[in-house]
N, C-alpha and C positions, 0 to 999 in steps of 0.2 A: 670493731663492730662494722665499720663501713666497708671492710673488705669481704664480708660474708656474701655469698651468692644470694640473689634476691628471687623470691617467689611471689607472684602476684595472684591474688584471688579477686576475681571480678564478679560483681553481683548485679542482677536486675534488682528492682526494689519492690514494686507492687506485686503482691502475692508470692514474692520470693523471700523477702525479709519481713514485710508487713502483710496483714491478713486480707486486705482489700485494696482497691485503687485508692491512692492517698487523698484524692479530692473528696472521697465519700465520707470521711470522718467528720470534717468541720466545714470545708469550703462549700460544698453543695447545700448542706443544711442552712448555711449563712445566707444563701440566696432564696430560701423559702421553697426549695424544690426537692423532689425525691431524686434518688440516684437514677432511676429509670427515666424521669423527665429530662434530666440534664444530658444523659448519654444518648437518649433517643434524639434530642435536639442536635447534639454534636454529630451523630452518625448521619442524620438526614442532611444536615448542612454539608458535610463532606461529600456525600453522594451527589447532591443537587449541584454543587459548585465544582465538582471534580477536584476536591482539595485533598492534600495530604492529611491523613486522619489526625496526626499530632497537631499540625497547624490549625485544623478545624476546632479541636478542643481548646487550644490556647485562645483562638479568636472568640469562641463561645464564652470563655471565662471573662474576657474583657467586655464583650457586648452585653451579656446578661447583667453583669455587675453595674455597668454604666446605665442600662435601661432601668434598673431598680434603684439607681442613685446610691449605690454602695461603693465607697472608695476601695479600689483594689491596690493596696499598698504592699510594698515588700515586707515591711515589719508585720503586717497582718498575716501574710502567708507563712512567714517564719514561725509566728506564734501558733499557727494551726498545726505545725509539726508536732507539738506537744501532745496532741490527741491521737496520733498514729499508734495503732496497736501492733506490736511486734510478735513474731512467733516465739514459742517457748525456747528459751536458751539463747536467744539472739544477743541480749545485753551482755552476757558473760562470754560469748563466743570469741570475740576478737582478741581479748587478752589471753584467753586459754590457747588459741591457735598460735598467737605470737610466741608465747612461752615454749610451746612444743617445737616450733620452728627453731628457736635458739638452741634448744637441747640437741637438735640435729644439725646445727651449724648453718641454719638458713635464716635470712631476714625475711619476714612475711610482710607484705604490703597489701592493703585492702582498697578496692576501688568500686565505685558505683557507676554503672552504665545503664541509665534508665530513661524511659520516655515520660516519666513523671516530672514533677516540678522540683527544681533544685532548691528553691526557697523553702518549700515544705520539708524536704529532706534535711536541710540545715537546721531546722527547728526540732528534729527528733533527738532522742536520748543518745543516739549512736553516731551523730554527725562527726564528732571528733575522732572517730575510729578510722576514718578513710583518709588516705593520702590525697585523693582527688575525687570529686563528685562530678561526673559528666551527666548532665540532665538538662531538661528544658528550662529556660530562664527568660524572664521579661527584661526589656529595657524600660526604664522609668523616666517620665518627663520631669520638667522643672518643679512640678507640684508633688512629685513622688508617686504618681499613679502609673500603673502598667500601661505602656503605650505601643509596644512592638515586641515581637519575639526576638530576643537577643541570641538565644541558642535553641535549636530544635533538634531533638534526638529521636529519629524515627527508627523503625525496625531494621531497615537495611543499612542506614549510615552508622549504626552502632559499631560496626566493624572498624571504622576509622579510629575510634578511641582505643581499640585493642592495639592498633599500630602505634598510637601515641604512647601507650604504656610500654610497648616493646622497645621503642626508640628513646623513651624518656622525654618526649616533647609534649608536656602536659598543658601548655598554653594553647587554647583552642584558636587563638588568633595567629599562631605561628605555623603557617602552612609551608614555609620555605624549608625549615629543618625537617618537617614531617616528610616532605617529598624528596629530600636529598638522599642520594645513594649512600648506603652505610654497610660496611662488611658485617656479616652475621655475628662474628665474635666480638664486635664492639657495641652491639646493642645492649641496652641496659638490662632488660628482662627478656631472656630468650623465650620463644613460644613454648618450649618444652618445660618451662618453669611457670606455666600459667594454668589456672583453673577458672572456668566460667560456670557460675551457678545461676540458673534461671528457672522460670516456671512453665514455659509453654512455647507455642509456635512463634511468638514475636522474638524469641531468643535464638531461633534456629540458625540465622546467619552467623552469629558468634559461636554457637555450638559446633557447627560444621567447620568453621575456621579453626577451632581448637583441634578437631579430629584431623584436619588436613595438615596442620603444621606441628603436630606432636604434643599439643597441650591436652587438657582434660576438660570434659564437659559433664555437668551434673544437672539433672532436672529435679526440682522439688515440687511437691504437690500437697494440697489439703485433702483432696478426694482423688483417688487413683482412678480416673475415668479412661475411656478409650483413647482420647486425644493424648493423654500422657503416655499410655502404653505404646502408642504409635511412634513416639519419639525413639524409644529403645528398639522396637521392632524394625523401624526404618533406618537403624544404624546412625541416627542423628546425634545421640548422646552416648556417653560411656556408662552412666549410672543413673538410676532413678531412686529417690528416697522421699519419705515424708519430710515436710518442712519442720523438722525437729532438730534444733541446734544444741540440745542439751548434751552433756558429756556422756560418752559411750553410746550415743544414738548411732544408727547406721551411717548417717551423714558425717558425724564427728569422726567415727572410726575410719571411714574411707578417705576423708580429706587428710587425716594424719598419715595414713598409709601412702598416699600420693606424695606427701611431703618427704617421708622416709625415702621413697624411690627417687625423688628429685635429688636429695642429699647424696645418696649412694652413687647415682649417676654422675653428679658433679665431681665427686671425689675420684671416681674411676677415670673420668675425662682428664682431670688435673694430673693424675699419676701417669696416664698414657702420654700426655704432652711432656711431662718432666723426663720420662724415659727417652723420648725421641730427641729431646734437647741434649741429654747426656750422651746418647749414642752418636 
């Protein structure tokens, strides 16, 4: 089993696997705010202070909770993951795709690369389906309260996590091995065996990276608006589908076809190498 070639499927989370921004389900209501009030505050803060938008929302979470005397604890955020609503078919998706991969001689691994909160994702029904979750996370003080951003995943630095998956360096504190030169044939997951699934413009850096290095990118949507269409017209993604993860949906069929292609390509590469050694 361990000798099987590996394929990595990487997902954004908000509006890719779940139907809204993950803070909208429980966290923002726990502050007594509407979604618009929280995000307007966050966006205004970011503009006025010239802040990275992800750091702005993380600061807003801490500040508003503190101002309202609401403890912001890790366990509270994890518990909030239970209220996250997933798109149709998501819960059965991972086992189904894993089984299909094995049928074609491929080991499938799933990863999250999200600007959302790791703690909330860890509380969802599907958290155990991922080999690693790369997302924003707080550092907690002696009293267990959120004190500082431990990890911040913004729209452009998402690509570093693709490199981590490529090299098998999943510890975010390990930059030495991440930056070490490594022959392409020794990398754990080649780019050609990668699929990135996201919902919009924030995923474009990873999507373009896939297209540049031989991987595959898929945009999913709830409503097919002009922004979504522009991703395909602008040659930023390979495919666009409704965020329907049920069996035989367009997304399901295409991901399986990509896995077939990866499997066949790997077999042909192996046979070619074997012939060269024989000759």
